[in-house]
N, CA, C and O atoms as a DFTB+ gen file, in Angstrom:
604 C
 N C O
     1  1       0.756      -1.234       0.065
     2  2       0.059      -0.085       0.166
     3  2       0.876       1.362      -0.014
     4  3       0.616       2.400      -0.622
     5  1       2.001       0.914       0.823
     6  2       2.899       2.235       0.743
     7  2       3.562       2.774      -0.696
     8  3       3.655       3.928      -1.114
     9  1       3.929       1.684      -1.215
    10  2       4.578       1.677      -2.518
    11  2       3.361       2.260      -3.643
    12  3       3.666       2.917      -4.638
    13  1       2.222       1.963      -3.356
    14  2       1.107       2.595      -4.091
    15  2       1.132       4.212      -4.111
    16  3       1.110       4.978      -5.074
    17  1       1.193       4.501      -2.573
    18  2       1.261       6.019      -2.431
    19  2       2.527       6.769      -2.949
    20  3       2.557       7.910      -3.410
    21  1       3.573       5.896      -2.780
    22  2       4.550       6.788      -3.594
    23  2       4.447       6.926      -5.063
    24  3       4.598       7.942      -5.741
    25  1       4.187       5.820      -5.401
    26  2       3.976       5.654      -7.047
    27  2       2.758       6.997      -7.656
    28  3       2.910       7.703      -8.653
    29  1       1.594       7.012      -6.681
    30  2       0.883       7.896      -7.039
    31  2       1.329       9.511      -6.657
    32  3       0.842      10.435      -7.308
    33  1       2.153       9.724      -5.711
    34  2       2.828      11.034      -5.822
    35  2       3.728      11.200      -6.545
    36  3       4.019      12.394      -6.611
    37  1       4.679      10.218      -7.477
    38  2       5.468      10.504      -8.319
    39  2       4.630      10.977      -9.673
    40  3       4.880      11.946     -10.390
    41  1       3.657      10.095      -9.795
    42  2       2.806      10.095     -10.933
    43  2       2.400      11.830     -10.805
    44  3       2.999      12.808     -11.252
    45  1       1.402      11.749     -10.174
    46  2       0.837      12.989     -10.162
    47  2       1.810      14.410      -9.766
    48  3       1.686      15.488     -10.348
    49  1       2.667      14.173      -8.790
    50  2       3.674      15.391      -8.817
    51  2       4.826      15.433      -9.693
    52  3       5.003      16.352     -10.493
    53  1       5.440      14.667      -9.584
    54  2       6.728      14.362     -10.460
    55  2       6.207      14.774     -11.948
    56  3       6.674      15.729     -12.570
    57  1       5.167      13.917     -12.435
    58  2       4.977      13.890     -14.035
    59  2       4.177      15.346     -13.955
    60  3       4.429      16.029     -14.948
    61  1       3.405      15.893     -13.149
    62  2       2.742      17.427     -13.338
    63  2       3.652      18.389     -13.354
    64  3       3.161      19.438     -13.771
    65  1       4.645      18.462     -13.106
    66  2       5.742      19.193     -12.882
    67  2       6.553      19.402     -13.727
    68  3       6.924      20.544     -13.997
    69  1       7.199      17.858     -14.591
    70  2       7.865      17.719     -15.516
    71  2       7.226      18.145     -16.951
    72  3       7.886      18.602     -17.884
    73  1       5.915      17.930     -16.960
    74  2       5.015      18.131     -18.227
    75  2       5.256      19.955     -18.059
    76  3       5.822      20.636     -18.913
    77  1       4.767      20.406     -16.963
    78  2       4.438      21.953     -16.733
    79  2       5.956      22.474     -17.115
    80  3       5.851      23.397     -17.922
    81  1       7.142      22.224     -16.843
    82  2       8.313      22.355     -17.378
    83  2       8.765      22.204     -18.457
    84  3       9.546      23.044     -18.902
    85  1       8.379      21.007     -19.243
    86  2       8.527      21.145     -20.809
    87  2       7.728      21.918     -21.551
    88  3       8.147      22.410     -22.599
    89  1       6.598      22.107     -21.149
    90  2       5.609      22.779     -21.941
    91  2       6.019      24.534     -21.855
    92  3       5.785      25.351     -22.745
    93  1       6.693      24.814     -20.515
    94  2       6.710      26.006     -20.650
    95  2       8.020      26.468     -21.405
    96  3       8.069      27.518     -22.046
    97  1       9.159      25.520     -21.262
    98  2      10.421      25.271     -22.032
    99  2      10.151      25.505     -23.553
   100  3      10.746      26.310     -24.269
   101  1       9.095      24.612     -23.933
   102  2       8.805      24.577     -25.447
   103  2       8.456      25.985     -25.945
   104  3       9.078      26.401     -26.923
   105  1       7.586      26.711     -25.409
   106  2       7.004      27.823     -25.168
   107  2       8.309      29.055     -25.485
   108  3       8.239      29.991     -26.281
   109  1       9.237      28.762     -24.762
   110  2      10.292      30.024     -24.556
   111  2      11.127      30.156     -25.805
   112  3      11.729      29.206     -26.306
   113  1      11.132      31.420     -26.293
   114  2      12.411      31.502     -27.302
   115  2      13.746      32.355     -26.802
   116  3      13.587      33.439     -26.242
   117  1      14.778      31.929     -26.982
   118  2      15.078      30.427     -27.039
   119  2      15.009      29.417     -26.125
   120  3      15.174      29.865     -24.990
   121  1      14.853      28.372     -26.149
   122  2      14.475      27.384     -25.202
   123  2      15.799      27.046     -24.444
   124  3      16.909      26.967     -24.971
   125  1      15.463      26.832     -22.942
   126  2      16.546      26.714     -21.920
   127  2      16.883      25.630     -21.718
   128  3      16.405      25.015     -20.765
   129  1      17.995      24.950     -22.721
   130  2      18.424      23.547     -22.421
   131  2      18.384      22.871     -21.131
   132  3      17.716      21.850     -20.968
   133  1      19.190      23.494     -20.065
   134  2      19.193      22.717     -18.708
   135  2      17.635      22.562     -18.344
   136  3      17.333      21.411     -18.029
   137  1      16.825      23.285     -18.330
   138  2      15.581      23.014     -17.678
   139  2      14.904      21.937     -18.320
   140  3      14.373      21.003     -17.719
   141  1      14.946      22.134     -19.909
   142  2      14.474      20.869     -20.817
   143  2      15.123      19.741     -20.372
   144  3      14.361      18.801     -20.144
   145  1      16.401      19.520     -20.158
   146  2      17.228      18.210     -19.838
   147  2      16.570      17.619     -18.198
   148  3      16.438      16.448     -17.843
   149  1      16.292      18.686     -17.540
   150  2      15.673      18.187     -16.216
   151  2      14.579      17.797     -16.080
   152  3      14.329      16.921     -15.251
   153  1      13.494      18.432     -16.980
   154  2      12.126      17.920     -17.055
   155  2      11.958      16.690     -17.746
   156  3      11.022      15.925     -17.517
   157  1      12.950      16.463     -18.685
   158  2      12.951      15.266     -19.346
   159  2      13.530      14.201     -18.462
   160  3      12.997      13.094     -18.542
   161  1      14.442      14.341     -17.706
   162  2      14.875      13.409     -16.591
   163  2      13.967      13.069     -15.660
   164  3      13.908      12.026     -15.007
   165  1      13.151      14.160     -15.633
   166  2      12.011      13.848     -14.480
   167  2      10.868      13.135     -14.911
   168  3      10.268      12.429     -14.101
   169  1      10.417      13.251     -16.316
   170  2       9.769      12.000     -16.914
   171  2      10.173      10.834     -17.013
   172  3       9.474       9.852     -16.765
   173  1      11.373      10.801     -17.396
   174  2      12.074       9.342     -17.469
   175  2      12.039       8.595     -15.905
   176  3      11.821       7.389     -15.786
   177  1      12.230       9.284     -15.020
   178  2      12.170       8.904     -13.649
   179  2      10.906       8.332     -13.269
   180  3      10.944       7.225     -12.733
   181  1       9.474       9.049     -13.504
   182  2       8.348       8.800     -13.445
   183  2       8.081       7.536     -14.020
   184  3       7.589       6.510     -13.549
   185  1       8.568       7.869     -15.286
   186  2       8.374       6.243     -16.082
   187  2       8.748       5.269     -15.474
   188  3       8.007       4.305     -15.285
   189  1      10.136       5.340     -14.994
   190  2      10.991       4.045     -14.426
   191  2      10.237       3.692     -13.306
   192  3      10.071       2.486     -13.127
   193  1       9.751       4.464     -12.524
   194  2       9.079       4.174     -11.403
   195  2       7.709       3.534     -11.552
   196  3       7.444       2.683     -10.704
   197  1       6.907       3.757     -12.360
   198  2       5.840       2.937     -13.059
   199  2       5.696       1.888     -13.627
   200  3       4.787       1.063     -13.528
   201  1       6.945       1.894     -14.480
   202  2       7.327       0.636     -15.114
   203  2       7.786      -0.508     -14.135
   204  3       7.408      -1.676     -14.223
   205  1       8.761       0.050     -13.074
   206  2       9.006      -0.891     -12.142
   207  2       8.016      -1.956     -11.536
   208  3       8.064      -3.182     -11.436
   209  1       7.068      -0.964     -11.162
   210  2       5.996      -1.250     -10.157
   211  2       4.768      -2.001     -11.002
   212  3       3.942      -2.765     -10.502
   213  1       4.837      -1.635     -12.287
   214  2       3.928      -2.808     -13.248
   215  2       4.586      -4.043     -13.474
   216  3       3.876      -5.042     -13.583
   217  1       5.884      -4.158     -13.568
   218  2       6.638      -5.098     -14.288
   219  2       6.849      -6.111     -13.046
   220  3       6.648      -7.326     -13.042
   221  1       7.250      -5.395     -12.131
   222  2       7.926      -5.930     -10.850
   223  2       6.617      -7.019     -10.189
   224  3       5.415      -6.992     -10.456
   225  1       7.391      -7.965      -9.225
   226  2       6.440      -8.592      -8.612
   227  2       6.494      -8.437      -6.960
   228  3       6.978      -9.113      -6.053
   229  1       5.742      -7.187      -7.041
   230  2       5.135      -6.815      -5.504
   231  2       3.826      -7.122      -5.449
   232  3       3.202      -7.873      -6.199
   233  1       3.344      -6.349      -4.291
   234  2       2.030      -6.590      -4.058
   235  2       0.953      -5.897      -5.466
   236  3       1.223      -4.996      -6.261
   237  1       0.132      -6.455      -5.382
   238  2      -0.841      -5.798      -6.468
   239  2      -1.652      -4.361      -6.436
   240  3      -2.164      -3.644      -7.297
   241  1      -1.470      -4.292      -4.618
   242  2      -1.967      -2.754      -4.047
   243  2      -1.020      -1.702      -5.063
   244  3      -1.556      -0.815      -5.728
   245  1       0.193      -1.907      -5.066
   246  2       1.164      -0.951      -5.798
   247  2       0.831      -0.535      -6.861
   248  3       1.163       0.613      -7.158
   249  1       0.101      -1.297      -7.738
   250  2      -0.452      -0.646      -9.114
   251  2      -1.699       0.005      -8.726
   252  3      -1.818       1.202      -8.989
   253  1      -2.752      -0.688      -8.067
   254  2      -4.012      -0.669      -7.768
   255  2      -4.438       0.929      -7.172
   256  3      -5.474       1.547      -7.415
   257  1      -3.517       1.268      -6.496
   258  2      -3.781       2.345      -5.600
   259  2      -3.688       3.776      -6.669
   260  3      -4.541       4.639      -6.876
   261  1      -2.724       3.668      -7.058
   262  2      -2.517       4.593      -8.402
   263  2      -3.331       4.812      -9.371
   264  3      -3.824       5.903      -9.656
   265  1      -3.533       3.624     -10.005
   266  2      -4.641       3.657     -10.945
   267  2      -5.984       3.680     -10.535
   268  3      -6.815       3.978     -11.393
   269  1      -6.411       3.393      -9.255
   270  2      -7.933       3.877      -9.019
   271  2      -7.811       5.621      -8.676
   272  3      -8.822       6.312      -8.802
   273  1      -6.662       6.163      -8.296
   274  2      -6.708       7.486      -8.003
   275  2      -6.883       8.154      -9.540
   276  3      -7.800       8.905      -9.873
   277  1      -5.857       7.728     -10.330
   278  2      -6.296       8.296     -11.641
   279  2      -7.285       8.013     -12.791
   280  3      -7.536       8.649     -13.815
   281  1      -7.706       6.995     -12.355
   282  2      -8.941       6.869     -13.301
   283  2     -10.358       7.253     -12.445
   284  3     -11.473       7.430     -12.937
   285  1      -9.944       7.332     -10.897
   286  2     -11.427       8.279     -10.539
   287  2     -11.018       9.470     -10.844
   288  3     -11.822       9.958     -11.639
   289  1     -10.010      10.313     -10.565
   290  2      -9.977      11.339     -11.188
   291  2     -10.415      11.949     -12.663
   292  3     -10.795      13.091     -12.917
   293  1     -10.249      10.881     -13.508
   294  2     -10.584      10.995     -14.843
   295  2     -12.314      10.875     -14.885
   296  3     -12.999      11.598     -15.608
   297  1     -12.792       9.980     -14.104
   298  2     -14.234       9.758     -14.424
   299  2     -14.905      10.995     -13.958
   300  3     -15.865      11.425     -14.597
   301  1     -14.354      11.775     -12.592
   302  2     -15.017      12.724     -12.243
   303  2     -14.871      14.026     -13.279
   304  3     -15.651      14.978     -13.262
   305  1     -13.673      13.892     -14.234
   306  2     -13.607      14.872     -15.134
   307  2     -14.568      14.673     -16.210
   308  3     -15.186      15.544     -16.822
   309  1     -14.604      13.593     -16.337
   310  2     -15.821      13.186     -17.885
   311  2     -16.828      13.636     -17.025
   312  3     -17.068      14.726     -17.544
   313  1     -17.609      13.544     -16.034
   314  2     -18.665      13.701     -15.324
   315  2     -19.034      15.164     -15.308
   316  3     -20.102      15.609     -15.728
   317  1     -17.878      15.995     -14.694
   318  2     -18.166      17.566     -14.170
   319  2     -16.803      17.898     -14.296
   320  3     -16.006      17.768     -13.367
   321  1     -16.490      18.349     -15.480
   322  2     -15.047      18.993     -15.624
   323  2     -14.738      20.525     -14.526
   324  3     -13.634      21.053     -14.392
   325  1     -15.721      20.875     -14.016
   326  2     -15.333      21.706     -13.113
   327  2     -15.048      21.744     -11.884
   328  3     -14.454      22.641     -11.285
   329  1     -15.581      20.497     -11.367
   330  2     -15.641      19.805     -10.162
   331  2     -13.843      19.070     -10.342
   332  3     -12.927      19.328      -9.561
   333  1     -13.762      18.381     -11.254
   334  2     -12.304      17.887     -11.316
   335  2     -11.234      18.723     -11.293
   336  3     -10.218      18.454     -10.652
   337  1     -11.379      19.788     -11.983
   338  2     -10.362      20.955     -12.132
   339  2     -10.354      21.611     -10.638
   340  3      -9.244      22.014     -10.290
   341  1     -11.180      21.745      -9.908
   342  2     -11.176      22.526      -8.662
   343  2     -10.147      21.813      -7.798
   344  3      -9.676      22.448      -6.855
   345  1      -9.734      20.527      -8.020
   346  2      -8.781      20.096      -7.173
   347  2      -7.381      20.324      -7.530
   348  3      -6.560      19.834      -6.756
   349  1      -6.855      21.092      -8.741
   350  2      -5.690      21.757      -8.999
   351  2      -5.351      22.644      -8.221
   352  3      -6.166      23.555      -8.367
   353  1      -4.606      22.912      -7.464
   354  2      -4.000      23.785      -6.700
   355  2      -3.834      25.163      -7.989
   356  3      -3.173      25.022      -9.018
   357  1      -4.524      26.321      -7.653
   358  2      -4.060      27.530      -8.792
   359  2      -3.960      28.808      -7.996
   360  3      -3.603      29.807      -8.620
   361  1      -4.236      28.928      -6.646
   362  2      -4.281      30.198      -5.969
   363  2      -3.016      30.534      -5.985
   364  3      -2.059      29.760      -5.993
   365  1      -2.996      31.873      -5.990
   366  2      -1.527      32.642      -5.799
   367  2      -0.964      32.384      -4.150
   368  3       0.216      32.636      -3.905
   369  1      -1.618      32.017      -3.366
   370  2      -1.186      31.762      -1.899
   371  2      -0.522      30.457      -1.873
   372  3       0.083      30.190      -0.835
   373  1      -0.521      29.516      -2.903
   374  2       0.291      28.210      -2.833
   375  2       1.626      28.592      -3.299
   376  3       1.786      29.665      -3.881
   377  1       2.682      27.711      -3.061
   378  2       3.863      28.019      -3.325
   379  2       3.814      27.475      -5.028
   380  3       2.993      26.732      -5.566
   381  1       4.925      28.102      -5.557
   382  2       5.163      28.129      -7.094
   383  2       5.254      26.846      -7.511
   384  3       4.660      26.610      -8.563
   385  1       5.950      25.750      -6.881
   386  2       6.200      24.315      -7.247
   387  2       4.958      23.971      -7.311
   388  3       4.529      23.503      -8.366
   389  1       4.183      24.119      -6.276
   390  2       2.896      22.985      -6.376
   391  2       2.109      23.817      -7.398
   392  3       1.384      23.113      -8.102
   393  1       2.062      25.115      -7.662
   394  2       1.055      25.606      -8.701
   395  2       1.689      25.301     -10.022
   396  3       1.082      25.491     -11.076
   397  1       2.842      24.853      -9.972
   398  2       3.460      24.336     -11.483
   399  2       2.889      22.702     -11.789
   400  3       2.568      22.196     -12.864
   401  1       2.902      22.127     -10.450
   402  2       2.381      20.566     -10.603
   403  2       0.969      20.709     -10.790
   404  3       0.446      19.690     -11.239
   405  1       0.093      21.797     -10.551
   406  2      -0.818      21.800     -10.463
   407  2      -1.354      22.088     -12.027
   408  3      -2.372      21.570     -12.485
   409  1      -0.568      22.919     -12.689
   410  2      -0.727      23.186     -14.062
   411  2      -0.240      21.967     -14.952
   412  3      -0.908      21.718     -15.956
   413  1       0.736      21.281     -14.702
   414  2       1.190      19.922     -15.435
   415  2      -0.036      18.870     -15.156
   416  3      -0.536      18.146     -16.017
   417  1      -0.303      18.916     -14.194
   418  2      -1.417      17.770     -13.691
   419  2      -2.974      18.208     -14.511
   420  3      -3.766      17.385     -14.970
   421  1      -3.093      19.314     -14.530
   422  2      -4.325      19.841     -15.431
   423  2      -4.241      19.325     -16.961
   424  3      -5.098      18.694     -17.579
   425  1      -2.971      19.769     -17.403
   426  2      -2.517      19.231     -18.510
   427  2      -2.779      17.540     -18.748
   428  3      -3.421      17.210     -19.746
   429  1      -2.375      16.705     -18.007
   430  2      -2.167      15.443     -18.422
   431  2      -3.854      15.000     -17.957
   432  3      -4.293      13.987     -18.502
   433  1      -4.401      15.441     -17.372
   434  2      -5.779      15.325     -16.645
   435  2      -6.865      15.578     -18.162
   436  3      -7.589      14.692     -18.617
   437  1      -6.756      16.793     -18.664
   438  2      -7.391      17.001     -19.949
   439  2      -7.054      16.571     -21.143
   440  3      -7.763      16.640     -22.146
   441  1      -5.639      15.978     -21.047
   442  2      -5.303      15.357     -22.613
   443  2      -5.566      13.812     -22.406
   444  3      -5.224      13.037     -23.299
   445  1      -6.104      13.388     -21.367
   446  2      -6.639      11.911     -21.254
   447  2      -5.292      11.141     -20.975
   448  3      -5.321       9.984     -21.394
   449  1      -4.047      11.546     -20.324
   450  2      -2.793      10.707     -20.044
   451  2      -3.115       9.988     -19.005
   452  3      -3.010       8.762     -19.034
   453  1      -3.614      10.741     -17.797
   454  2      -4.022       9.907     -16.918
   455  2      -5.182       8.842     -16.938
   456  3      -5.346       7.917     -16.143
   457  1      -6.034       9.222     -18.151
   458  2      -6.710       7.617     -18.205
   459  2      -5.964       6.680     -18.733
   460  3      -6.308       5.516     -18.530
   461  1      -4.790       6.946     -19.519
   462  2      -4.259       5.978     -20.160
   463  2      -3.374       5.133     -19.242
   464  3      -3.280       3.910     -19.353
   465  1      -2.636       5.976     -18.192
   466  2      -1.758       5.609     -17.228
   467  2      -2.602       4.853     -16.189
   468  3      -2.038       3.961     -15.554
   469  1      -4.059       5.155     -15.924
   470  2      -4.689       4.376     -15.137
   471  2      -5.111       3.232     -15.313
   472  3      -5.466       2.395     -14.483
   473  1      -5.067       3.185     -16.598
   474  2      -5.541       1.734     -17.219
   475  2      -4.393       0.878     -17.417
   476  3      -4.476      -0.313     -17.120
   477  1      -3.374       1.349     -17.870
   478  2      -2.127       0.546     -17.828
   479  2      -1.397       0.247     -16.249
   480  3      -0.517      -0.612     -16.200
   481  1      -1.682       0.775     -15.338
   482  2      -1.532       0.664     -14.218
   483  2      -2.388      -0.307     -13.248
   484  3      -2.068      -0.761     -12.149
   485  1      -3.792      -0.518     -14.128
   486  2      -4.559      -1.419     -13.696
   487  2      -4.420      -2.595     -14.040
   488  3      -4.614      -3.487     -13.214
   489  1      -4.070      -2.868     -15.274
   490  2      -3.599      -4.113     -15.728
   491  2      -3.063      -5.272     -15.049
   492  3      -3.569      -6.392     -15.116
   493  1      -1.729      -4.888     -14.209
   494  2      -1.387      -5.891     -13.539
   495  2      -2.090      -6.444     -12.467
   496  3      -1.770      -7.556     -12.048
   497  1      -2.987      -5.826     -11.982
   498  2      -4.159      -6.079     -10.704
   499  2      -4.876      -7.205     -11.368
   500  3      -5.203      -8.081     -10.568
   501  1      -5.218      -7.432     -12.631
   502  2      -6.165      -8.145     -13.058
   503  2      -5.401      -9.766     -13.261
   504  3      -6.058     -10.788     -13.458
   505  1      -4.081      -9.723     -13.175
   506  2      -3.001     -11.317     -13.371
   507  2      -3.165     -11.653     -12.303
   508  3      -2.871     -10.968     -11.324
   509  1      -3.778     -13.027     -12.257
   510  2      -3.524     -13.883     -10.855
   511  2      -2.523     -14.119     -10.395
   512  3      -2.599     -14.190      -9.168
   513  1      -1.179     -14.353     -10.945
   514  2      -0.061     -14.572     -10.541
   515  2       0.454     -13.573      -9.532
   516  3       1.139     -13.865      -8.551
   517  1      -0.032     -12.104      -9.950
   518  2       0.471     -11.079      -8.876
   519  2      -0.590     -11.293      -7.194
   520  3      -0.310     -10.814      -6.095
   521  1      -1.440     -11.903      -7.453
   522  2      -2.044     -12.400      -6.188
   523  2      -1.604     -13.614      -5.110
   524  3      -1.993     -13.752      -3.950
   525  1      -0.934     -14.209      -5.653
   526  2      -0.380     -15.469      -5.182
   527  2       0.780     -15.284      -4.745
   528  3       1.454     -14.344      -5.166
   529  1       1.290     -16.240      -3.711
   530  2       2.402     -16.051      -2.693
   531  2       3.353     -16.288      -3.411
   532  3       3.315     -17.223      -4.210
   533  1       4.570     -15.372      -3.264
   534  2       5.753     -15.585      -3.812
   535  2       6.412     -17.098      -3.510
   536  3       6.826     -17.906      -4.342
   537  1       6.378     -17.210      -2.144
   538  2       7.253     -18.525      -1.440
   539  2       6.303     -19.367      -1.368
   540  3       5.673     -19.313      -0.312
   541  1       5.859     -20.384      -2.362
   542  2       5.202     -21.319      -2.174
   543  2       5.898     -22.773      -1.720
   544  3       6.106     -23.771      -2.409
   545  1       6.169     -22.534      -0.365
   546  2       6.970     -23.880       0.062
   547  2       5.863     -25.238       0.197
   548  3       5.037     -25.323       1.106
   549  1       6.003     -26.071      -0.694
   550  2       5.240     -27.023      -0.885
   551  2       5.530     -28.220       0.472
   552  3       4.738     -28.947       1.072
   553  1       6.723     -28.064       0.580
   554  2       7.442     -28.771       2.181
   555  2       6.653     -28.884       3.571
   556  3       6.470     -29.756       4.421
   557  1       6.218     -27.322       3.328
   558  2       5.200     -27.224       4.527
   559  2       4.112     -27.940       4.833
   560  3       3.877     -28.338       5.974
   561  1       3.143     -28.218       3.514
   562  2       2.342     -28.741       3.766
   563  2       1.691     -30.070       3.728
   564  3       0.523     -30.444       3.839
   565  1       3.103     -30.803       3.490
   566  2       3.326     -32.421       4.087
   567  2       3.389     -32.461       5.114
   568  3       3.550     -31.477       5.835
   569  1       3.251     -33.935       5.589
   570  2       3.576     -34.095       7.049
   571  2       5.054     -34.673       6.517
   572  3       5.484     -35.025       5.419
   573  1       5.692     -34.572       8.071
   574  2       6.837     -35.277       7.964
   575  2       6.795     -36.886       7.720
   576  3       5.758     -37.451       8.066
   577  1       7.725     -37.585       7.212
   578  2       7.652     -38.893       7.381
   579  2       8.400     -39.105       8.282
   580  3       9.347     -38.429       8.684
   581  1       7.804     -40.524       8.807
   582  2       8.501     -40.964       9.903
   583  2       9.845     -41.783       9.920
   584  3      10.124     -42.487       8.950
   585  1      10.630     -41.707      10.945
   586  2      11.992     -42.298      10.768
   587  2      11.748     -43.818      10.391
   588  3      10.840     -44.564      10.757
   589  1      12.879     -44.070       9.510
   590  2      12.767     -45.721       9.259
   591  2      11.892     -46.227       8.249
   592  3      11.688     -47.437       8.142
   593  1      11.127     -44.998       7.166
   594  2      10.235     -45.361       6.379
   595  2      11.126     -45.681       5.090
   596  3      12.340     -45.538       5.230
   597  1      10.528     -46.195       3.564
   598  2      11.379     -46.278       2.871
   599  2      11.647     -44.828       2.113
   600  3      12.732     -44.683       1.551
   601  1      10.940     -44.046       2.095
   602  2      10.822     -42.847       1.506
   603  2      11.211     -41.369       2.127
   604  3      11.042     -40.353       1.453
């Protein structure tokens, strides 16, 4: 469950910040290379975390929690866009970094990227092998053989 919360924070926070920085850099003339590289590195780090959680053999809750958050926010956006966008911090009293994260998260939500990531993170939850134990010690289920037996 804790890994799922970390992945959720990485996707929402890191992804939102990176998208906002990359979009602002694309609009700048001339583009600032250092900020672009930092934003691309942050996007790669978020992708790496999400990919490791999807491909790794850890608890299915690690992918279920972020997929639930992303898909729920997308459904709220589809039903009531104003309500969903009201969750994005945009007030001037909020720290600039948090506002940047909110601007990027707004972009990712309105373009459907959160829906795509939510579905991708939900697929591993459907795999039955994710719900089985890693250590299937079959020897623990059998009774010990009495001494002096042939086997």
